[in-house]
C-alpha positions in Angstrom: -64.9 9.0 70.3 -62.4 11.5 69.0 -61.8 12.9 72.5 -61.3 9.4 73.9 -58.7 8.6 71.2 -57.0 11.9 71.8 -56.8 11.1 75.6 -55.3 7.7 75.1 -52.8 9.0 72.5 -51.7 11.7 75.0 -51.3 9.1 77.8 -49.1 6.9 75.6 -46.9 9.9 74.7 -46.5 10.8 78.4 -45.6 7.3 79.2 -43.0 7.1 76.4 -41.4 10.3 77.6 -41.6 9.6 81.3 -38.2 10.0 83.0 -36.5 6.7 84.0 -35.9 6.3 87.8 -32.4 7.3 88.8 -30.2 4.4 89.8 -29.4 4.4 93.6 -26.4 2.5 94.8 -27.1 2.3 98.5 -29.5 3.2 101.3 -29.9 2.8 105.1 -32.8 1.1 106.9 -34.1 0.3 110.4 -36.6 -2.5 111.4 -38.8 -3.1 114.4 -38.5 -6.1 116.7 -40.4 -8.2 114.2 -37.9 -7.5 111.4 -40.3 -5.3 109.5 -38.6 -2.3 107.8 -40.0 1.0 109.4 -37.5 3.6 108.3 -35.5 4.1 105.1 -33.1 6.8 103.9 -31.5 7.2 100.5 -34.1 5.6 98.3 -37.9 5.6 97.7 -39.7 4.5 100.9 -42.9 3.0 99.5 -41.4 -0.2 98.1 -39.5 -1.0 101.3 -41.7 0.2 104.3 -43.5 -2.8 105.6 -41.2 -5.3 104.0 -40.2 -8.1 106.4 -36.8 -9.9 106.7 -38.7 -13.1 107.3 -39.1 -15.7 104.5 -42.9 -15.1 104.2 -43.2 -13.6 100.7 -44.2 -15.4 97.5 -41.7 -15.9 94.6 -42.8 -12.9 92.7 -42.9 -10.4 95.6 -40.2 -8.4 97.3 -38.3 -10.6 99.7 -35.1 -11.2 101.6 -33.2 -14.5 101.6 -32.6 -17.0 104.3 -29.4 -15.3 105.6 -31.4 -12.3 107.0 -34.3 -14.5 108.2 -31.9 -16.9 110.1 -30.1 -14.0 111.7 -33.4 -12.4 112.7 -34.5 -15.5 114.5 -31.1 -15.6 116.4 -30.9 -11.8 116.9 -27.5 -12.0 115.2 -25.4 -9.8 113.0 -25.7 -10.6 109.3 -23.9 -9.3 106.2 -24.4 -9.4 102.4 -27.8 -11.0 102.6 -29.8 -10.9 99.3 -32.8 -8.6 99.0 -34.9 -8.5 95.9 -37.3 -5.5 95.4 -39.8 -5.7 92.6 -41.3 -2.8 90.7 -40.0 0.1 88.7 -38.9 2.5 91.4 -35.3 3.5 92.1 -35.4 0.8 94.9 -36.2 -2.0 92.4 -33.7 -4.7 91.7 -31.2 -6.8 93.7 -29.4 -5.6 96.8 -26.9 -6.9 99.4 -28.0 -5.9 102.9 -26.1 -6.0 106.2 -27.5 -5.3 109.6 -26.6 -5.3 113.3 -29.2 -5.9 116.1 -30.1 -3.0 118.4 -31.1 -3.4 122.0 -33.0 -1.1 124.4 -30.5 0.3 126.9 -33.0 0.3 129.7 -34.5 -3.2 129.4 -32.0 -5.0 127.2 -34.8 -6.1 124.9 -34.2 -6.5 121.1 -35.6 -3.5 119.3 -34.8 -4.3 115.7 -32.0 -4.0 113.1 -30.1 -1.0 111.8 -28.4 -1.7 108.5 -27.2 -0.7 105.1 -27.8 -1.9 101.6 -25.7 -1.8 98.4 -26.0 -3.0 94.9 -24.2 -6.3 94.3 -20.8 -6.3 92.7 -20.3 -7.8 89.3 -19.0 -11.1 90.7 -22.0 -11.3 93.1 -24.7 -10.7 90.5 -26.7 -13.3 88.7 -25.1 -15.6 86.1 -24.3 -14.1 82.7 -26.8 -14.3 79.8 -25.0 -17.3 78.4 -24.2 -19.4 81.5 -21.1 -21.6 81.3 -21.5 -25.3 81.8 -21.4 -26.4 85.4 -21.5 -29.7 87.2 -24.3 -30.7 89.6 -21.8 -31.5 92.3 -20.2 -28.0 92.1 -23.7 -26.4 92.2 -24.6 -28.5 95.2 -21.4 -27.6 97.0 -22.0 -23.9 96.4 -25.6 -24.3 97.8 -24.2 -26.1 100.8 -21.7 -23.3 101.5 -24.5 -20.8 101.3 -26.5 -22.7 103.9 -23.5 -23.0 106.2 -22.8 -19.3 106.3 -26.0 -18.5 108.1 -25.4 -20.5 111.3 -21.7 -19.7 111.3 -22.4 -15.9 111.0 -24.9 -16.3 113.9 -22.3 -18.0 116.1 -19.7 -15.4 115.3 -22.2 -12.6 116.0 -23.4 -14.0 119.3 -19.8 -14.6 120.4 -18.9 -11.0 119.5 -21.9 -9.6 121.5 -20.7 -11.6 124.6 -17.1 -10.5 124.1 -18.1 -6.9 123.9 -20.7 -7.2 126.7 -23.4 -5.8 124.5 -26.1 -7.8 126.4 -24.7 -6.9 129.9 -21.7 -7.6 132.0 -19.9 -10.9 131.5 -17.1 -12.5 133.6 -13.7 -12.4 132.0 -13.6 -16.1 131.5 -16.8 -16.0 129.4 -15.4 -13.1 127.4 -12.2 -15.0 126.7 -14.1 -18.1 125.6 -16.4 -15.9 123.4 -13.3 -14.5 121.8 -12.0 -18.0 121.1 -15.4 -19.0 119.6 -15.4 -15.9 117.4 -11.9 -16.6 116.2 -12.8 -20.2 115.3 -16.0 -19.1 113.6 -14.1 -16.6 111.5 -11.6 -19.4 110.5 -14.6 -21.6 109.6 -16.1 -18.7 107.4 -12.7 -18.4 105.7 -12.8 -22.1 104.9 -16.4 -21.8 103.6 -15.2 -19.0 101.3 -12.4 -21.2 100.1 -14.8 -24.1 99.3 -17.1 -21.6 97.5 -14.2 -20.4 95.3 -13.2 -23.9 94.5 -16.8 -24.7 93.5 -16.9 -21.6 91.4 -13.7 -22.5 89.6 -15.1 -26.1 89.0 -18.3 -24.6 87.6 -16.4 -22.0 85.5 -18.3 -19.3 87.3 -15.5 -17.4 89.0 -15.4 -13.7 87.9 -12.1 -11.9 88.4 -11.2 -8.2 87.9 -8.0 -6.7 86.8 -6.0 -4.0 88.7 -2.5 -3.1 89.8 -1.4 -4.8 93.0 1.9 -3.8 94.7 3.3 -6.9 96.4 5.4 -5.8 99.3 2.8 -3.8 101.2 0.3 -6.6 100.7 2.8 -9.2 101.9 3.6 -7.0 104.9 -0.1 -6.7 105.8 -0.6 -10.5 105.5 2.5 -11.1 107.7 1.1 -8.9 110.4 -2.3 -10.8 110.2 -0.4 -14.1 110.6 1.9 -12.9 113.4 0.0 -14.8 116.0 0.3 -18.0 114.0 4.0 -17.5 113.5 4.5 -16.9 117.2 2.5 -20.0 118.0 4.7 -22.1 115.7 7.9 -20.4 116.8 8.7 -19.5 113.1 9.4 -16.2 111.5 8.7 -14.6 108.1 11.4 -12.9 106.0 9.8 -10.3 103.6 11.3 -9.5 100.2 13.2 -6.2 99.5 12.0 -5.7 96.0 8.5 -4.4 95.3 7.2 -5.4 91.9 3.7 -4.7 90.7 1.4 -7.5 89.4 -1.8 -7.4 87.4 -4.9 -9.2 88.5 -7.9 -9.3 90.9 -6.7 -7.7 94.2 -8.9 -9.8 96.5 -8.0 -13.0 94.7 -4.3 -12.3 94.9 -4.5 -11.4 98.6 -6.4 -14.6 99.3 -3.8 -16.7 97.4 -0.9 -15.2 99.3 -2.6 -15.4 102.6 -3.6 -19.0 102.2 -0.2 -20.1 100.9 1.7 -18.3 103.7 -0.6 -19.6 106.4 -0.3 -23.1 105.1 3.5 -22.9 105.1 3.5 -21.4 108.6 1.3 -24.2 109.9 3.9 -26.7 108.7 6.9 -24.8 110.0 8.8 -25.9 113.1 10.2 -24.0 116.0 12.9 -21.6 114.9 12.3 -22.2 111.2 12.4 -19.3 108.7 9.8 -18.9 105.9 11.6 -16.6 103.4 9.8 -14.8 100.5 11.7 -13.6 97.4 10.2 -11.8 94.4 11.7 -11.6 90.9 10.4 -10.5 87.5 10.8 -13.2 84.9 9.7 -11.9 81.5 6.0 -11.1 81.6 5.6 -12.8 85.0 6.5 -12.1 88.6 7.8 -15.1 90.5 7.0 -15.1 94.3 9.1 -17.8 95.9 8.4 -19.2 99.4 10.8 -21.4 101.3 9.5 -24.9 101.9 9.4 -26.0 105.6 11.3 -29.1 106.5 8.1 -30.9 107.4 7.1 -30.8 103.7 10.6 -31.9 102.4 9.6 -35.6 102.2 7.0 -34.8 99.5 8.4 -34.5 96.0 6.9 -32.4 93.2 3.2 -32.7 92.7 2.9 -35.2 95.5 2.5 -32.1 97.8 -0.8 -31.3 96.1 -2.2 -34.6 97.2 -1.2 -34.1 100.9 -4.3 -34.1 103.0 -2.5 -34.7 106.3 -4.7 -33.7 108.9 -3.1 -33.5 112.3 -4.1 -30.8 114.7 -1.6 -28.3 113.5 -2.4 -28.6 109.8 -4.5 -26.1 107.8 -8.2 -26.3 108.3 -8.9 -27.8 104.9 -5.6 -29.6 104.5 -2.3 -28.6 103.0 -3.1 -30.3 99.7 -6.4 -28.5 99.3 -4.9 -25.1 100.1 -2.1 -25.6 97.5 -4.6 -26.8 94.9 -6.8 -23.8 95.5 -3.9 -21.4 95.2 -2.8 -23.2 92.0 -6.3 -23.0 90.4 -6.8 -19.4 91.3 -3.3 -18.6 89.9 -4.3 -20.3 86.6 -7.5 -18.3 86.4 -5.3 -15.1 86.7 -2.9 -16.3 84.0 -0.2 -17.5 86.2 0.7 -20.8 88.0 2.2 -22.5 91.0 5.4 -24.5 90.8 6.9 -26.8 93.4 10.6 -27.6 93.7 12.7 -29.4 96.3 13.5 -26.2 98.2 10.7 -23.7 97.4 7.2 -23.1 96.2 6.9 -20.5 93.5 3.7 -18.5 92.7 3.8 -16.9 89.3 1.5 -13.9 88.4 1.3 -11.6 85.4 3.5 -8.6 85.7 2.2 -5.0 85.3 4.6 -4.0 82.6 5.6 -0.2 82.5 7.9 1.3 80.0 10.3 4.1 80.6 10.6 7.1 78.2 13.8 5.6 76.7 12.1 2.2 76.1 9.0 4.0 74.7 11.2 5.8 72.1 
């Protein structure tokens, strides 16, 4: 009896002093044609080998979500699908996985996925320990957006495979049409992201970071991305000379500026100029955009209620885009103002003091 007690005491001491598994932030994997993981690098293999991307696991077992399963059925590219690994190994926990289909060069047959996994960012992780109140409508909208991403990603992935001739030679007319489909699918994904952000704001579940964002390089990059739209509308963008620095979430600021400028370009007429000016006003930086003539008839806040939807309007409507920009700006500590001649986006300034001011 004494030896048994000593044995159990020793086992408990060993368990108490056992080293905790080292946190791993990423790994690579490959699957077979059935979607079963057969190769892993960068993390313990045992919890992952044999795991299928199909939705065939119980609620308390390791499993992937419907994004990966839907892409597997369509042999499509997928990104940021959820993977939950149970257990206590270094592979345990929540992951975001992305994968691309692989095809045999000789036969063209699907041979599996090659992909990567990463730990979710803070804004992608589960809700905080004290969840904020949310409305059922906002939660339903977020769930709907999640379900729409799967087929839209599949459409974009297939179009890209045809455009790049990954499945074999394709006539130029089919590649051109595939490029058009991919472009529209990407625009639809951007609209889905906008709706998801709007739902997160409604549910008080939007998490934003804080960093330094230099405006002029960001505006220049956005203008380059929207060059095709500006050419289509016959309009042009005048970038500011000054280059102030603002404080806030870099991705949210880029989304706001991109959506606002795209909305104004969509309303611009042939030969019209969309000018951008920046100015530091106290603790804020004011980014002022010229209003196109097509929006001149709408005074003040009436512009936020404009859901015009002719063929040249923004995908979700001018009013929705402006309301989204205004709400994100408020979350960042700024705002959006509308005057007769301009629309002004205000963001917190990154205040720096010179040596003389510091003294």
